[in-house]
Backbone bond lengths (Angstrom), bond angles and torsions (degrees), N, CA, C in turn:
res aa  C-N    CA-C-N  psi(-1)  N-CA   C-N-CA  omega(-1)  CA-C   N-CA-C  phi
1 M - - - 1.470 - - 1.534 109.27 -
2 T 1.326 115.66 121.50 1.450 119.70 -178.79 1.527 110.29 -88.66
3 N 1.316 116.04 128.33 1.458 121.57 177.13 1.523 107.26 -154.95
4 A 1.323 115.95 176.77 1.452 119.82 -175.04 1.525 112.93 -59.24
5 L 1.327 117.40 -37.05 1.459 119.86 -178.33 1.524 111.00 -70.85
6 T 1.319 118.18 -47.71 1.465 118.81 -179.38 1.510 111.09 -63.54
7 R 1.330 117.58 -36.00 1.474 119.90 177.71 1.515 110.71 -64.33
8 L 1.317 117.44 -40.41 1.455 120.70 179.83 1.531 110.66 -67.87
9 L 1.319 115.61 -39.56 1.468 119.89 179.44 1.531 112.02 -64.48
10 E 1.321 116.75 -26.83 1.463 120.59 178.45 1.522 112.21 -69.46
11 T 1.347 116.41 -21.27 1.460 120.12 -175.40 1.519 113.53 -108.11
12 R 1.328 117.54 -7.33 1.462 121.40 -174.20 1.529 109.92 -134.64
13 D 1.329 117.17 147.58 1.465 119.03 175.78 1.521 112.90 -98.95
14 W 1.323 117.67 0.28 1.462 121.92 168.57 1.530 108.26 -156.58
15 L 1.315 115.26 150.66 1.464 121.71 176.08 1.518 108.16 -129.02
16 L 1.325 115.55 144.16 1.461 120.22 176.25 1.524 108.87 -96.70
17 A 1.323 115.93 120.39 1.463 120.88 175.35 1.525 108.68 -86.38
18 D 1.324 116.78 -169.17 1.461 121.17 -176.86 1.523 111.40 -92.91
19 G 1.339 115.53 -167.71 1.458 121.02 -179.95 1.521 111.28 -113.64
20 A 1.317 115.99 -136.93 1.457 121.42 -175.12 1.519 112.03 -78.54
21 T 1.315 115.74 151.87 1.462 121.86 169.18 1.518 109.55 -98.38
22 G 1.333 116.54 -58.68 1.464 120.55 -176.64 1.510 113.95 -58.00
23 T 1.332 116.61 -47.50 1.464 121.30 -178.48 1.519 111.08 -54.72
24 N 1.333 116.32 -47.20 1.456 120.76 -177.48 1.529 111.87 -71.44
25 L 1.326 117.71 -35.91 1.468 119.72 178.89 1.530 110.94 -71.65
26 F 1.325 117.33 -36.03 1.461 118.94 175.57 1.523 110.59 -60.84
27 N 1.337 115.61 -37.64 1.463 119.88 177.13 1.523 112.11 -66.41
28 M 1.339 116.87 -19.49 1.457 121.42 178.20 1.517 113.09 -93.82
29 G 1.349 116.04 -1.05 1.459 118.69 176.37 1.508 116.37 116.29
30 L 1.341 118.65 -2.19 1.466 119.89 177.09 1.522 109.06 -63.44
31 M 1.317 117.11 135.56 1.448 122.03 -178.69 1.526 110.64 -95.54
32 S 1.312 116.54 146.05 1.452 121.29 178.08 1.520 110.23 -57.92
33 G 1.329 115.63 132.06 1.460 120.32 -178.69 1.508 113.56 97.68
34 D 1.342 117.22 -17.80 1.454 120.22 177.63 1.532 109.82 -78.13
35 A 1.310 115.51 155.80 1.459 120.69 177.06 1.524 109.62 -88.71
36 P 1.342 118.34 113.56 1.479 120.46 179.78 1.518 112.21 -57.87
37 E 1.324 117.24 -31.93 1.449 121.14 -176.15 1.531 112.73 -62.34
38 L 1.325 117.52 -27.95 1.471 120.09 178.51 1.508 111.78 -65.47
39 W 1.343 116.16 -24.65 1.468 120.19 177.72 1.534 112.22 -66.53
40 N 1.332 117.38 -19.81 1.459 119.15 177.47 1.531 110.53 -59.72
41 A 1.340 115.46 -31.80 1.469 121.07 178.06 1.520 111.85 -96.81
42 D 1.343 116.79 -38.11 1.470 120.61 -172.30 1.517 114.83 -89.84
43 E 1.341 117.37 -29.02 1.470 122.00 -177.12 1.530 110.39 -135.52
44 P 1.321 118.52 56.28 1.459 119.89 -175.26 1.539 114.08 -59.92
45 A 1.316 117.59 -30.73 1.474 120.51 179.28 1.529 110.67 -64.34
46 K 1.332 116.19 -35.49 1.466 118.92 179.38 1.523 111.56 -73.26
47 I 1.320 116.98 -35.38 1.463 119.78 176.31 1.526 110.23 -67.67
48 K 1.321 116.45 -38.98 1.462 119.99 175.00 1.524 110.26 -61.11
49 A 1.326 117.35 -40.44 1.467 122.14 178.38 1.532 110.56 -64.87
50 L 1.342 116.85 -36.70 1.471 120.49 177.71 1.518 109.71 -61.73
51 Y 1.312 117.61 -48.69 1.468 120.62 179.95 1.519 111.27 -64.46
52 Q 1.333 115.67 -35.44 1.461 119.91 -178.21 1.518 111.86 -65.62
53 I 1.344 116.62 -31.02 1.471 120.45 176.41 1.521 109.47 -56.60
54 A 1.331 116.66 -46.71 1.454 120.11 -178.75 1.530 111.19 -65.00
55 V 1.318 117.15 -45.83 1.470 121.19 -178.73 1.525 110.49 -61.86
56 D 1.331 116.58 -47.45 1.467 120.80 -177.42 1.526 112.35 -67.67
57 S 1.332 116.08 -22.73 1.471 120.64 -179.06 1.510 112.74 -90.48
58 G 1.338 117.32 -0.43 1.454 120.88 174.69 1.505 116.53 100.70
59 S 1.339 118.17 10.16 1.458 120.19 -179.95 1.532 111.02 -67.43
60 D 1.333 115.37 144.50 1.447 121.74 175.39 1.522 111.41 -91.70
61 L 1.300 116.12 -16.88 1.468 120.77 175.76 1.513 108.93 -150.68
62 F 1.322 115.35 151.28 1.470 118.58 173.69 1.527 109.03 -138.07
63 L 1.335 114.37 155.81 1.452 122.01 -178.63 1.532 110.20 -94.50
64 T 1.317 115.96 145.10 1.456 120.25 179.33 1.524 111.18 -77.72
65 N 1.307 114.77 161.04 1.465 121.89 179.35 1.539 109.48 -82.76
66 S 1.326 114.55 70.19 1.470 120.38 -174.63 1.516 112.41 -142.98
67 F 1.328 117.51 17.99 1.464 122.80 -175.49 1.531 111.90 -52.84
68 G 1.328 116.97 -46.61 1.461 121.24 179.43 1.507 112.95 -100.29
69 G 1.320 117.01 31.04 1.456 120.99 -172.51 1.519 115.85 -88.61
70 N 1.324 117.87 24.03 1.466 119.65 175.71 1.533 110.21 -96.75
71 A 1.312 115.89 165.22 1.472 120.92 -174.44 1.523 112.55 -60.38
72 S 1.313 117.26 -38.13 1.463 119.84 -178.04 1.518 112.17 -65.95
73 R 1.325 117.17 -43.95 1.453 121.10 -179.66 1.530 110.78 -72.21
74 L 1.322 117.35 -40.89 1.451 120.24 -178.73 1.528 112.19 -70.61
75 K 1.317 117.27 -22.62 1.470 121.11 177.87 1.528 110.97 -60.61
76 L 1.332 116.46 -29.26 1.462 120.98 178.54 1.525 110.98 -63.69
77 H 1.326 116.89 -17.61 1.470 121.97 -179.13 1.535 110.09 -119.35
78 D 1.335 116.90 20.65 1.475 122.41 -179.38 1.522 111.61 55.26
79 A 1.319 116.97 34.55 1.459 120.55 -178.02 1.528 112.02 -122.56
80 Q 1.331 116.13 22.34 1.459 119.39 -177.75 1.515 113.47 -64.00
81 G 1.319 116.99 -20.17 1.458 121.03 177.71 1.521 113.46 -85.53
82 R 1.323 116.86 1.99 1.474 120.89 -176.11 1.537 112.67 -112.73
83 V 1.330 116.62 16.48 1.471 120.00 -176.22 1.519 111.30 -55.21
84 R 1.307 116.64 -53.62 1.476 120.60 -175.93 1.533 110.14 -60.78
85 E 1.325 115.86 -46.02 1.478 120.73 -177.15 1.519 111.67 -62.25
86 L 1.332 117.69 -50.52 1.463 120.60 -173.88 1.516 112.02 -67.77
87 N 1.330 117.15 -35.40 1.465 119.88 177.05 1.519 111.25 -72.17
88 R 1.335 116.12 -38.54 1.468 118.90 177.67 1.528 110.21 -62.03
89 L 1.330 116.84 -43.54 1.464 120.45 179.49 1.526 111.56 -63.88
90 A 1.326 117.29 -42.19 1.479 120.74 178.25 1.513 110.17 -57.03
91 A 1.324 115.75 -42.26 1.463 120.65 -178.98 1.520 112.58 -72.63
92 E 1.333 116.49 -41.73 1.465 119.58 -178.67 1.534 111.42 -62.19
93 I 1.329 117.03 -41.74 1.461 119.85 177.74 1.521 109.94 -63.51
94 G 1.323 116.27 -41.97 1.458 120.66 178.25 1.507 112.50 -63.46
95 R 1.328 116.42 -41.81 1.463 120.37 178.96 1.526 111.04 -61.17
96 E 1.329 115.84 -41.17 1.470 121.18 179.04 1.530 110.79 -60.49
97 V 1.317 116.42 -45.88 1.465 120.84 -178.15 1.525 110.65 -66.95
98 A 1.325 117.12 -44.91 1.463 120.72 -178.54 1.527 111.04 -64.62
99 D 1.317 117.32 -43.79 1.446 120.52 -176.23 1.529 112.97 -68.54
100 A 1.340 116.10 -23.72 1.465 120.84 179.58 1.516 112.93 -89.31
101 S 1.326 117.24 -0.28 1.472 120.43 -171.25 1.526 113.41 -78.69
102 G 1.324 117.35 -22.17 1.462 119.74 -178.19 1.503 114.28 84.19
103 R 1.336 118.29 3.50 1.461 121.73 175.62 1.529 107.86 -145.68
104 T 1.333 115.89 174.06 1.461 119.96 -178.67 1.522 110.26 -76.67
105 I 1.319 116.06 114.36 1.460 122.32 176.42 1.526 107.75 -123.37
106 V 1.308 116.59 126.88 1.463 121.07 179.07 1.526 109.25 -86.52
107 V 1.324 115.99 128.45 1.466 121.49 174.94 1.517 107.66 -96.95
108 A 1.321 116.55 114.81 1.460 122.12 -176.26 1.527 109.86 -108.31
109 G 1.310 116.11 124.06 1.460 120.89 -177.30 1.507 112.11 -80.16
110 S 1.335 116.84 105.75 1.457 121.79 -177.16 1.525 111.64 -67.50
111 V 1.325 115.64 130.33 1.463 123.18 177.21 1.530 107.60 -131.94
112 G 1.310 116.60 114.73 1.460 121.03 -179.92 1.520 110.76 -98.42
113 P 1.322 117.36 -177.71 1.461 121.70 179.40 1.518 112.04 -67.81
114 T 1.316 115.52 159.53 1.469 120.52 -179.80 1.525 111.92 -71.41
115 G 1.323 116.58 -23.29 1.466 120.20 -174.91 1.500 112.45 89.06
116 D 1.331 117.64 -5.68 1.458 122.77 178.19 1.526 110.10 -105.45
117 I 1.323 116.74 156.39 1.460 121.50 176.78 1.530 108.74 -95.86
118 M 1.311 115.81 132.27 1.452 119.89 -175.04 1.514 113.04 -83.51
119 E 1.310 114.52 158.07 1.469 120.83 175.84 1.516 109.22 -61.11
120 P 1.337 120.32 148.72 1.470 126.12 7.11 1.536 114.26 -88.79
121 V 1.320 117.35 -7.62 1.476 119.20 -179.05 1.523 109.99 -72.75
122 G 1.336 116.76 -44.39 1.454 121.55 -178.42 1.514 111.12 -110.11
123 S 1.336 115.07 -159.95 1.475 120.31 -174.03 1.518 114.06 -106.63
124 L 1.328 118.72 -9.77 1.457 120.61 -177.72 1.533 110.78 -76.87
125 S 1.316 115.87 120.95 1.467 119.90 -178.94 1.525 110.10 -79.71
126 H 1.316 115.05 159.35 1.461 120.60 177.92 1.531 109.94 -60.08
127 A 1.325 116.43 -45.13 1.468 120.68 -177.28 1.521 111.64 -61.47
128 D 1.334 116.49 -42.48 1.466 119.81 179.55 1.517 111.26 -67.11
129 A 1.323 117.08 -38.27 1.465 119.67 178.16 1.522 110.79 -65.21
130 V 1.333 116.11 -43.60 1.473 119.57 178.82 1.534 110.46 -59.20
131 E 1.321 116.27 -42.44 1.460 119.67 -179.57 1.523 111.56 -64.34
132 M 1.344 116.94 -40.36 1.470 119.83 178.51 1.516 110.94 -62.15
133 F 1.323 116.41 -46.03 1.473 119.93 -179.63 1.528 110.51 -66.95
134 H 1.334 116.76 -37.95 1.457 120.21 179.44 1.533 110.79 -63.56
135 E 1.339 116.45 -44.58 1.449 120.92 179.87 1.523 111.61 -59.62
136 Q 1.309 116.21 -44.96 1.467 120.03 179.66 1.525 110.57 -66.48
137 A 1.323 116.30 -41.81 1.464 119.96 179.62 1.512 111.85 -60.31
138 E 1.323 117.16 -39.22 1.466 120.08 -179.66 1.527 111.57 -65.32
139 G 1.338 116.76 -38.00 1.459 119.55 177.25 1.517 111.82 -64.85
140 L 1.328 116.59 -42.93 1.467 120.58 179.55 1.524 110.95 -67.59
141 K 1.319 116.11 -38.18 1.473 120.53 177.77 1.519 110.09 -63.40
142 E 1.320 116.64 -44.24 1.464 121.53 -179.99 1.519 111.17 -60.77
143 G 1.333 116.64 -33.95 1.463 120.36 -179.09 1.508 113.96 -80.82
144 G 1.347 118.03 -10.00 1.463 120.45 172.53 1.512 117.50 103.23
145 V 1.353 118.85 22.11 1.463 118.35 176.65 1.526 110.10 -66.52
146 D 1.321 115.71 154.36 1.460 120.93 176.83 1.520 111.36 -81.95
147 V 1.315 116.09 -40.98 1.457 122.42 -179.73 1.528 108.79 -142.89
148 L 1.328 115.54 161.46 1.464 120.92 171.43 1.518 107.89 -95.73
149 W 1.345 116.07 149.48 1.470 120.66 -173.61 1.530 109.33 -133.89
150 L 1.316 115.01 94.46 1.468 121.55 176.79 1.520 108.70 -75.99
151 E 1.346 117.62 133.15 1.458 118.93 -176.90 1.532 112.37 -148.18
152 T 1.343 113.23 158.39 1.469 122.98 175.74 1.525 111.58 59.70
153 I 1.322 116.36 36.71 1.462 121.27 178.51 1.535 109.50 -89.22
154 S 1.325 115.91 146.19 1.468 121.24 179.95 1.529 113.63 -115.71
155 A 1.337 116.21 -32.40 1.463 120.70 -173.75 1.524 112.01 -102.06
156 P 1.324 118.52 134.42 1.468 119.77 177.38 1.514 112.84 -62.56
157 E 1.338 117.34 -32.51 1.451 120.91 179.26 1.536 111.36 -62.26
158 E 1.346 115.75 -38.66 1.455 119.72 -179.99 1.541 110.89 -71.96
159 F 1.326 116.04 -36.10 1.462 121.55 177.30 1.534 109.27 -60.74
160 R 1.336 115.79 -44.31 1.475 120.66 -179.64 1.528 110.60 -66.55
161 A 1.334 116.72 -41.58 1.461 119.77 -179.41 1.524 110.63 -63.35
162 A 1.320 116.90 -41.00 1.466 120.83 178.29 1.525 110.56 -62.51
163 A 1.327 116.23 -44.55 1.459 120.07 178.71 1.517 111.33 -57.27
164 E 1.331 116.34 -41.77 1.462 120.84 179.31 1.527 111.17 -66.25
165 G 1.331 115.90 -41.78 1.464 119.89 178.43 1.523 111.28 -63.55
166 F 1.311 116.86 -38.62 1.458 120.74 178.99 1.524 111.02 -67.86
167 A 1.328 117.43 -35.07 1.466 121.29 177.66 1.524 110.19 -64.12
168 L 1.326 116.61 -39.66 1.465 120.44 177.53 1.533 111.39 -61.79
169 A 1.330 115.80 -32.24 1.465 120.36 177.85 1.532 111.98 -85.47
170 D 1.337 116.22 -4.40 1.469 122.42 179.45 1.517 110.49 55.74
171 M 1.343 116.26 50.66 1.456 121.42 -178.86 1.537 111.44 -124.54
172 P 1.334 117.05 139.02 1.468 120.35 172.39 1.513 109.37 -69.64
173 W 1.342 116.42 156.52 1.458 118.00 -175.66 1.520 112.14 -153.72
174 C 1.331 113.88 164.97 1.458 123.05 170.48 1.520 106.80 -126.04
175 G 1.330 117.44 158.96 1.459 118.75 -178.28 1.512 112.74 -148.21
176 T 1.327 116.01 134.60 1.463 121.05 177.39 1.523 110.37 -129.67
177 M 1.320 114.00 149.63 1.462 121.48 173.53 1.513 108.95 -112.32
178 S 1.313 116.63 164.14 1.462 122.19 178.58 1.526 108.92 -109.20
179 F 1.325 115.44 116.76 1.467 122.44 -177.19 1.536 108.31 -102.39
180 D 1.324 115.45 102.68 1.468 117.71 -170.79 1.515 114.26 -134.73
181 T 1.336 117.83 8.48 1.447 120.89 -177.52 1.529 109.03 -129.10
182 A 1.312 116.09 85.14 1.473 122.04 -177.35 1.527 111.25 53.03
183 G 1.327 115.61 48.31 1.454 120.48 176.78 1.505 114.96 81.49
184 R 1.312 118.01 2.69 1.445 122.90 178.50 1.528 109.84 -116.55
185 T 1.330 115.58 162.48 1.449 118.26 169.71 1.538 108.54 -76.00
186 M 1.312 116.64 171.93 1.470 119.76 179.57 1.518 112.27 -59.46
187 M 1.325 116.74 -24.49 1.466 120.21 179.64 1.521 112.30 -101.62
188 G 1.334 116.59 15.42 1.462 121.02 169.22 1.513 117.95 92.56
189 V 1.321 118.69 7.28 1.466 121.69 -178.17 1.533 109.75 -78.00
190 T 1.336 117.31 134.04 1.466 121.89 175.65 1.519 110.01 -99.57
191 S 1.325 116.75 172.33 1.464 120.62 177.83 1.531 110.68 -59.54
192 A 1.339 116.14 -41.41 1.466 119.74 178.74 1.519 111.48 -65.37
193 D 1.328 116.96 -37.44 1.461 121.05 178.30 1.532 110.83 -61.16
194 L 1.338 116.78 -42.03 1.460 120.00 -177.66 1.518 111.01 -65.85
195 V 1.318 117.95 -40.09 1.464 120.46 177.95 1.513 109.98 -58.38
196 K 1.319 117.47 -45.22 1.472 121.87 -179.70 1.527 109.94 -65.58
197 L 1.331 116.35 -43.35 1.466 120.52 -179.82 1.521 111.20 -58.60
198 V 1.330 115.60 -46.89 1.462 121.00 -178.83 1.527 111.45 -59.43
199 E 1.316 116.18 -45.61 1.466 119.39 -176.32 1.521 112.64 -72.92
200 D 1.326 117.90 -19.57 1.467 121.61 179.49 1.528 112.85 -85.29
201 L 1.325 117.66 -10.73 1.469 120.71 -177.70 1.524 111.03 -73.04
202 P 1.335 117.93 143.01 1.470 119.96 176.72 1.524 112.73 -67.66
203 N 1.342 116.65 -26.49 1.467 120.99 175.61 1.526 109.05 -128.07
204 P 1.347 116.52 75.84 1.465 119.16 -176.33 1.512 113.14 -63.01
205 P 1.337 117.03 156.15 1.468 120.36 179.99 1.531 111.85 -73.10
206 I 1.320 114.95 159.95 1.458 119.94 173.82 1.518 109.71 -60.62
207 G 1.340 115.04 -48.00 1.450 122.16 178.76 1.510 109.06 -139.56
208 F 1.329 115.94 161.25 1.452 121.36 -179.23 1.521 108.77 -146.13
209 G 1.328 115.89 166.29 1.456 117.26 178.00 1.501 113.35 167.77
210 A 1.338 114.79 -144.47 1.456 121.18 -174.60 1.517 111.04 -131.39
211 N 1.326 115.03 146.39 1.467 119.61 173.54 1.527 108.74 -140.75
212 C 1.300 114.99 162.40 1.462 122.75 176.91 1.533 110.18 61.39
213 G 1.322 119.01 -123.70 1.451 121.34 179.59 1.514 112.53 81.74
214 V 1.322 116.09 -141.16 1.467 121.40 -174.67 1.511 111.55 -97.15
215 G 1.308 117.30 -59.39 1.449 121.64 -178.01 1.520 109.99 -162.05
216 A 1.322 115.90 178.40 1.471 120.12 -175.72 1.525 112.51 -63.13
217 S 1.334 117.48 -37.18 1.464 119.83 -178.70 1.516 110.84 -63.09
218 D 1.344 116.70 -50.76 1.449 119.70 -179.97 1.516 111.94 -59.90
219 L 1.325 117.17 -40.31 1.447 120.49 -178.19 1.524 111.35 -64.57
220 L 1.328 116.86 -39.61 1.462 118.74 178.84 1.514 111.90 -67.12
221 R 1.323 117.32 -34.11 1.471 119.55 175.24 1.531 109.97 -62.64
222 T 1.329 116.69 -36.60 1.455 120.28 177.18 1.523 110.76 -68.41
223 V 1.327 117.69 -40.39 1.467 121.14 177.40 1.530 110.61 -60.09
224 L 1.326 116.70 -41.36 1.455 119.83 175.80 1.530 110.60 -62.27
225 G 1.330 116.37 -33.74 1.457 120.31 176.36 1.516 112.24 -65.10
226 F 1.331 117.01 -37.99 1.461 120.97 176.48 1.531 110.44 -63.81
227 S 1.334 115.89 -52.89 1.454 119.84 -174.45 1.526 112.57 -65.74
228 A 1.343 116.49 -25.98 1.467 121.02 177.96 1.534 111.96 -65.39
229 Q 1.332 116.53 -19.80 1.467 120.30 -179.51 1.530 112.03 -82.24
230 G 1.328 116.68 -5.81 1.464 119.81 177.20 1.515 114.96 78.98
231 T 1.322 116.15 18.28 1.468 118.87 -179.95 1.526 111.28 -65.95
232 E 1.325 115.52 144.22 1.464 120.58 177.04 1.529 110.78 -103.53
233 R 1.322 116.68 0.78 1.459 122.18 179.22 1.529 108.89 -79.06
234 P 1.344 119.49 141.21 1.465 120.39 177.96 1.530 112.18 -55.13
235 I 1.327 115.55 133.97 1.468 121.94 -179.71 1.530 108.95 -99.29
236 I 1.317 115.57 137.35 1.465 122.86 -179.07 1.523 109.26 -106.21
237 S 1.331 116.03 134.63 1.462 121.91 177.89 1.524 108.40 -130.82
238 K 1.345 116.56 111.44 1.469 121.20 178.24 1.512 108.26 -129.70
239 G 1.317 116.04 88.62 1.459 121.12 -175.48 1.523 112.91 -94.51
240 N 1.320 115.17 156.00 1.458 120.57 176.04 1.525 111.37 -68.68
241 A 1.317 115.49 153.72 1.464 120.95 178.12 1.532 109.06 -81.38
242 G 1.306 115.80 75.54 1.457 119.74 179.88 1.518 113.13 86.04
243 I 1.309 115.39 -156.25 1.461 122.84 -176.27 1.535 108.97 -109.47
244 P 1.346 117.74 136.99 1.464 119.24 -179.80 1.518 112.80 -70.47
245 K 1.325 115.73 138.35 1.465 121.99 176.66 1.524 107.91 -133.13
246 Y 1.303 117.04 140.21 1.456 121.93 -179.10 1.529 108.52 -91.52
247 E 1.316 115.74 112.26 1.462 120.37 -178.25 1.519 110.85 -134.50
248 H 1.320 116.56 127.89 1.475 122.59 175.68 1.535 112.05 53.88
249 G 1.323 115.19 40.12 1.456 119.46 175.85 1.517 115.17 82.00
250 H 1.345 118.03 7.06 1.451 120.92 -178.41 1.524 110.47 -135.09
251 I 1.328 115.41 153.33 1.460 120.23 173.41 1.526 108.75 -82.20
252 H 1.307 116.03 128.21 1.474 122.07 -179.24 1.524 108.29 -125.73
253 Y 1.334 116.86 135.38 1.458 121.57 177.60 1.524 109.23 -100.02
254 D 1.320 116.59 132.48 1.460 120.75 -168.83 1.540 114.03 -89.44
255 G 1.342 117.34 4.12 1.452 119.63 -178.54 1.532 111.92 -74.99
256 T 1.312 117.24 124.44 1.465 122.56 -179.99 1.527 110.67 -86.49
257 P 1.324 118.57 162.86 1.467 119.82 174.20 1.534 113.35 -54.86
258 P 1.347 120.08 -43.41 1.462 119.15 177.42 1.532 112.98 -61.49
259 L 1.336 117.14 -37.15 1.473 119.70 178.22 1.524 109.97 -64.89
260 M 1.354 117.28 -43.37 1.451 119.67 -179.69 1.530 112.60 -69.49
261 A 1.326 116.16 -28.40 1.454 119.32 173.92 1.516 110.31 -64.95
262 E 1.320 116.45 -43.54 1.462 121.27 177.49 1.524 110.68 -62.84
263 Y 1.326 115.31 -42.63 1.468 120.52 177.26 1.524 110.95 -58.84
264 A 1.333 117.73 -44.85 1.454 121.62 -176.91 1.524 111.57 -61.44
265 V 1.316 116.52 -44.28 1.470 120.90 -179.53 1.525 110.01 -65.99
266 M 1.311 116.86 -42.13 1.476 119.20 179.87 1.525 111.17 -69.25
267 A 1.334 116.87 -34.08 1.474 119.46 175.93 1.521 110.00 -61.41
268 R 1.328 115.96 -45.76 1.466 120.16 177.34 1.530 110.78 -59.00
269 D 1.329 116.08 -47.30 1.456 120.75 -177.79 1.527 112.21 -68.31
270 A 1.332 116.62 -24.08 1.457 121.45 178.76 1.509 112.46 -80.13
271 G 1.349 116.61 -11.24 1.442 119.89 176.88 1.515 115.63 122.46
272 A 1.322 118.29 -1.00 1.462 121.61 -179.43 1.530 110.41 -77.42
273 T 1.328 116.45 143.37 1.451 122.85 176.99 1.517 111.30 -106.49
274 I 1.326 117.14 -38.97 1.463 121.91 179.21 1.529 107.58 -108.67
275 I 1.329 116.29 115.82 1.462 121.50 -170.03 1.514 110.02 -125.01
276 G 1.307 116.07 129.33 1.446 120.48 178.94 1.515 109.94 -154.12
277 G 1.325 114.57 -165.85 1.465 119.62 179.07 1.523 109.85 -123.45
278 C 1.321 114.85 165.15 1.453 119.82 176.63 1.529 106.62 -122.50
279 C 1.324 118.39 -131.31 1.459 121.43 -172.92 1.538 112.37 -51.48
280 G 1.319 115.86 134.15 1.458 121.32 176.32 1.513 114.99 85.04
281 T 1.325 118.06 -7.79 1.463 120.94 -175.64 1.530 110.20 -84.41
282 K 1.331 115.60 116.52 1.463 122.12 -178.88 1.534 110.73 -107.92
283 G 1.309 114.76 -178.79 1.448 119.74 -178.92 1.529 113.96 -57.43
284 E 1.338 116.08 -40.99 1.465 118.35 -178.15 1.535 112.11 -65.68
285 H 1.312 116.88 -29.09 1.467 120.34 174.72 1.531 110.37 -67.94
286 L 1.331 116.14 -44.66 1.457 120.69 -178.84 1.524 111.47 -63.45
287 V 1.332 117.20 -40.21 1.471 120.85 178.04 1.529 110.45 -58.76
288 A 1.326 116.11 -45.22 1.465 120.78 179.87 1.530 111.14 -66.01
289 M 1.323 116.44 -38.47 1.455 121.05 179.30 1.518 110.69 -64.50
290 R 1.323 116.74 -44.64 1.465 120.79 -179.69 1.527 110.80 -62.44
291 E 1.320 115.95 -45.68 1.459 119.09 -179.17 1.529 111.34 -61.22
292 A 1.314 116.83 -42.05 1.463 120.23 -179.91 1.536 111.54 -65.38
293 L 1.324 116.65 -42.10 1.463 120.23 179.94 1.532 111.32 -65.52
294 E 1.311 116.17 -32.06 1.472 119.73 -178.53 1.523 112.74 -80.96
295 T 1.329 118.06 -29.49 1.450 120.70 -170.62 1.521 115.00 -106.30
296 R 1.311 117.69 -18.36 1.470 119.98 -176.97 1.508 111.19 -100.56
297 E 1.318 115.56 130.78 1.453 121.88 -178.10 1.530 110.82 -67.65
298 R 1.335 114.39 153.00 1.457 119.09 174.52 1.524 110.39 -63.59
299 S 1.309 114.63 150.17 1.459 120.79 179.58 1.525 108.70 -135.14
300 E 1.304 116.42 -179.64 1.464 120.22 177.88 1.521 110.00 -68.90
301 R 1.309 116.13 161.87 1.459 119.18 179.97 1.527 109.30 -59.11
302 P 1.325 115.75 133.86 1.472 118.64 -178.10 1.527 111.78 -67.50
303 S 1.308 115.14 142.05 1.466 120.22 174.94 1.515 108.78 -79.89
304 L 1.307 116.32 164.71 1.464 120.35 176.50 1.524 109.72 -61.90
305 E 1.319 116.61 -34.69 1.466 120.49 179.18 1.514 111.10 -65.47
306 K 1.338 116.50 -40.95 1.463 119.68 179.16 1.531 110.34 -65.37
307 I 1.329 116.91 -41.58 1.451 121.17 -179.66 1.523 110.40 -59.41
308 T 1.324 116.40 -48.30 1.472 118.85 -177.32 1.530 111.89 -69.94
309 S 1.325 116.93 -32.44 1.466 118.36 -178.77 1.536 110.67 -71.46
310 E 1.342 117.45 -30.59 1.459 121.18 -176.80 1.532 112.90 -92.48
311 L 1.330 116.12 -35.20 1.468 119.70 -171.19 1.519 114.20 -117.04
312 G 1.325 117.64 -9.15 1.450 120.08 -178.22 1.510 111.97 108.56
313 G 1.331 116.04 165.99 1.456 121.19 -174.30 1.513 113.99 -72.14
314 F 1.337 114.86 163.97 1.456 121.42 175.66 1.517 110.11 -78.02
315 S 1.317 115.59 156.72 1.461 120.27 179.46 1.522 112.84 -81.85
316 S 1.342 115.98 -11.40 1.461 120.78 179.01 1.518 108.64 -147.16
317 A 1.326 115.55 159.75 1.451 119.92 -177.59 1.535 111.56 -78.76
318 V 1.335 118.25 -18.16 1.448 122.14 -176.54 1.518 110.30 -124.84
319 D 1.333 115.44 162.06 1.458 119.20 178.71 1.529 112.41 -114.26
320 G 1.326 116.22 12.45 1.456 120.85 175.98 1.507 115.20 89.59
321 T 1.337 117.89 -10.06 1.465 120.40 -177.45 1.526 112.93 -101.68
322 E 1.322 117.63 -6.96 1.452 119.78 -178.63 1.519 110.85 -69.96
323 E 1.295 117.06 148.04 1.454 121.09 178.11 1.524 109.47 -61.14
324 G 1.322 115.43 127.97 1.470 119.57 179.67 1.510 113.21 86.77
325 S 1.343 117.40 0.83 1.459 119.22 179.59 1.521 108.67 -75.35
326 D 1.309 116.63 116.78 1.459 120.07 -176.68 1.511 112.06 -140.21
327 E 1.338 116.30 31.37 1.445 118.52 178.26 1.513 109.55 -58.63
328 A 1.300 117.39 128.18 1.457 122.03 -175.36 1.513 110.90 -67.74
329 P 1.330 117.80 129.16 1.462 119.34 176.45 1.507 111.39 -69.83
330 K 1.317 116.50 146.12 1.457 121.96 176.53 1.512 107.83 -111.03
331 R 1.306 116.72 138.14 1.458 120.33 -178.86 1.508 110.57 -97.40
332 R 1.346 115.73 134.08 1.461 120.74 171.67 1.516 108.00 -154.51
333 R 1.298 116.14 159.36 1.469 120.27 -178.29 1.529 111.27 -74.24
334 R 1.333 115.62 147.29 1.465 119.24 175.56 1.522 109.24 -130.67
335 R 1.279 114.72 164.88 1.466 120.56 173.80 1.513 106.71 -147.60
336 R 1.307 116.07 143.16 1.464 118.14 179.44 1.518 108.38 -72.77
337 G 1.338 116.70 126.50 1.458 120.31 -175.78 1.454 116.09 -102.32
């Protein structure tokens, strides 16, 4: 399938994605508990400024402000009837920014989890999940995104439902999961499991990988887990800018631009093709990441020892793929930051 992302991947051996959505919007005045997606209609200038941060910092692609733009998440704000509108607006603003940039910028329609647990553990049916993802995908498609971008998923059932919904919208897509529980997602998926899941789908994503999670070290260990499976599909690495710390009433991420630059280079060397940041990643981090990717030569895949010496220790002794690894996953809510 030919689209802006696949064309760009044909000419480049790495692409720089964007950084955080929530972190940057909070800095613009978004209050905790508010739905960022409502700003697509109420504060379009601020959403345009969010996208412009990525473009001005050298990103080759950025995600739209639509992470929680499905009916289930928007219902919490009595906006479940505005799915199509809010996603279309997120995409239209993004299209305007990308088209005015003077270079090829991929607009990726962000699609996050529904927030519900799927059957048989929970009450959300496969059919209802597919419809929610399809509805959101149609809004993003109408607004002009190049690809859909599923992110921060934990359950394989939800990943499959999203893929089916995207197929109904006839849209190319990428997909990432969040590995934050001893190398597994909250629902127990390992890096090896995701590789198998992706290849078993009737409409596999252009690229796949990991976002958010615990910190840059853990995410790179997961990226190594992907590449160890021998996949030829582009791997995505979008790690948080360090570890979150609560200071003066706000969440602060301690990752510096030099640390994220080191992370970006090691992500590339570990096998990632699309490299960006997640929670806490600001424009200054992206600038440092771009410069490092452009100026530092490729090297051998980083060892676990090199990762910990440069970026800090892992949050767990295992990454979920070791024989006999059965640490129980813990469920908790997440949000893309």
